[in-house]
Structures are given as C-alpha cells and as structure tokens.
C-alpha positions as CSV (number, residue, x, y, z in Angstrom):
1,V,14.1,2.0,-3.3
2,Q,13.2,-1.2,-5.1
3,L,10.0,-2.8,-3.9
4,V,8.4,-6.2,-4.7
5,E,4.8,-7.0,-3.9
6,S,3.5,-10.5,-2.8
7,G,0.7,-12.2,-0.9
8,G,-2.1,-11.8,-3.4
9,G,-4.4,-14.6,-4.3
10,L,-8.0,-15.9,-4.5
11,V,-10.2,-15.4,-1.4
12,Q,-13.9,-15.7,-0.8
13,A,-15.9,-12.7,0.2
14,G,-15.5,-11.9,3.9
15,G,-12.0,-13.3,4.0
16,S,-8.7,-11.7,4.7
17,L,-5.3,-11.4,3.1
18,R,-2.0,-9.8,4.1
19,L,0.1,-8.3,1.3
20,S,3.8,-7.8,1.7
21,C,6.0,-5.1,0.1
22,A,9.6,-6.1,0.5
23,A,12.4,-3.6,-0.2
24,S,15.7,-4.7,-1.7
25,G,17.5,-2.9,1.1
26,F,17.3,-0.4,3.8
27,I,14.4,2.1,3.6
28,P,15.7,5.6,4.6
29,D,14.0,7.6,7.3
30,D,12.8,10.3,4.9
31,Y,10.9,7.8,2.8
32,A,7.3,6.5,2.9
33,V,5.7,3.5,1.3
34,G,2.2,3.5,-0.1
35,W,-0.2,0.8,-1.2
36,F,-2.3,1.4,-4.4
37,R,-4.6,-0.8,-6.4
38,Q,-5.9,-0.8,-9.9
39,V,-8.8,-2.5,-11.7
40,P,-8.4,-2.9,-15.5
41,G,-9.9,0.1,-17.2
42,K,-9.9,2.3,-14.1
43,E,-7.4,4.7,-12.6
44,R,-5.0,3.5,-9.9
45,E,-6.4,4.2,-6.5
46,G,-4.3,5.1,-3.4
47,I,-5.1,3.1,-0.4
48,S,-2.7,3.6,2.5
49,C,0.7,5.1,3.3
50,I,3.2,4.8,6.1
51,S,6.1,7.1,6.9
52,F,9.5,5.8,7.9
53,R,10.3,9.1,9.4
54,D,7.8,8.9,12.3
55,G,5.7,5.7,11.6
56,G,2.7,7.8,10.9
57,T,0.0,6.4,8.6
58,Y,-2.7,7.7,6.4
59,N,-5.6,5.7,5.1
60,T,-8.2,6.4,2.5
61,D,-11.4,7.0,4.3
62,S,-13.4,4.4,2.3
63,L,-11.0,1.6,3.3
64,K,-9.6,2.5,6.6
65,D,-12.0,0.4,8.6
66,R,-10.9,-2.8,6.7
67,F,-7.3,-2.2,5.5
68,T,-4.4,-1.6,7.9
69,I,-0.8,-0.7,6.9
70,S,2.2,-1.6,9.0
71,R,5.9,-2.0,8.7
72,D,8.7,-4.3,9.9
73,N,11.9,-2.2,9.9
74,A,14.1,-5.2,10.6
75,K,12.7,-6.9,7.5
76,N,12.5,-3.8,5.4
77,T,8.9,-4.8,4.6
78,V,5.6,-3.0,4.6
79,Y,2.3,-4.9,5.0
80,L,-1.3,-4.3,4.1
81,Q,-3.7,-6.3,6.1
82,M,-7.0,-6.6,4.4
83,T,-10.1,-7.9,6.1
84,S,-13.8,-8.4,5.2
85,L,-12.8,-8.5,1.5
86,Q,-15.5,-8.0,-1.1
87,P,-15.6,-8.7,-4.8
88,D,-15.1,-4.9,-5.4
89,D,-11.7,-5.3,-3.8
90,T,-10.6,-7.4,-6.7
91,A,-7.6,-5.6,-8.3
92,V,-3.9,-5.6,-8.8
93,Y,-2.3,-4.2,-5.7
94,Y,1.0,-2.2,-5.9
95,C,3.3,-0.6,-3.5
96,A,5.6,2.3,-4.2
97,S,7.9,4.6,-2.3
98,D,8.3,8.3,-2.1
99,R,10.8,10.6,-0.5
100,F,9.0,13.0,1.8
101,S,10.0,16.6,2.4
102,E,10.2,17.8,6.0
103,A,8.2,20.8,4.9
104,F,5.1,18.7,5.1
105,T,3.5,16.6,7.8
106,T,3.1,12.9,7.3
107,N,-0.6,13.4,6.8
108,Q,-0.1,16.0,4.1
109,A,2.7,14.2,2.3
110,C,0.8,10.8,2.4
111,R,-2.4,12.4,1.0
112,F,-0.5,13.9,-1.9
113,F,1.5,10.7,-2.5
114,L,-1.6,8.6,-2.6
115,S,-3.4,11.0,-5.0
116,R,-0.3,11.5,-7.3
117,G,1.1,8.0,-7.3
118,S,4.6,7.1,-8.4
119,D,6.7,7.4,-11.6
120,S,7.7,3.8,-11.2
121,W,5.6,0.7,-10.5
122,G,6.4,-3.0,-10.0
123,Q,4.4,-5.9,-11.3
124,G,2.0,-5.8,-8.4
125,T,0.1,-8.7,-6.9
126,Q,-3.3,-9.9,-8.0
127,V,-6.1,-10.1,-5.4
128,T,-9.3,-11.8,-6.5
129,V,-12.3,-11.9,-4.2
130,S,-15.0,-14.4,-5.2
131,P,-18.7,-13.9,-4.2
C-alpha cells in the first residue's frame, strides 16, 4: 500500500493540526495504518495505529490525550488530529501500513507495529511548533 503524508506546517504552541495519510488505492481489511514521528538525531517514535479490520485503534500513552487517529474508508485516507501542540512535538511525521495477522488482537498488533516500524517510509510531513 502506497501512502503519502500531508498537512504539516508551522503552528504556534497550543494550536492544532490535522495530518492526512492518503493511500494510492483501496486499503485491504487485513491492513492497519500507523503514524510515527522522528526528530533529527533521535529514533522514530510510534504514535497511533488504526486497523482496517475492525476500526480498532491504539495510541501511545504519552500522546493519547492530544492526538487522535481516524480513517475515511471512502477516501482511503487516515488522519491524525493533533491538539495542544507543543514545541516538543516538532518532528517529521510519517505514516506507514502493515498487514496484520488474525492471530493477534488489534491492540497487540498495533503495539508491535508501532514499536517495530516499517521497512518502507515515505517523505513524511514536517510539523514545526513555535513557542
């Protein structure tokens, strides 16, 4: 599944942004899409994941109160709504897909996906939060 991120930009602290992750085509039911972010010099961090099998989501504890993942099946797009942004949220944000096995629950598979990441990454979208 080919994905393209968009929606990043410059925002003041306390502001909001909605990132989009658009697929080039239909996203199969056994796939999930995750959002990640990376600050230069640091490891990529998994943020949130949504399953196309059951719509279940998993969010990193540290961000779940401010970041919300959602999907629009008709548009083959996954969104990341970010609120109360802080300068520490400045990073390049990426989305990636993964095929989930039915042997695992969405929660289990998402947690593993967000910790492992993907073998393929797009260009990402830059989010910059000014003080």
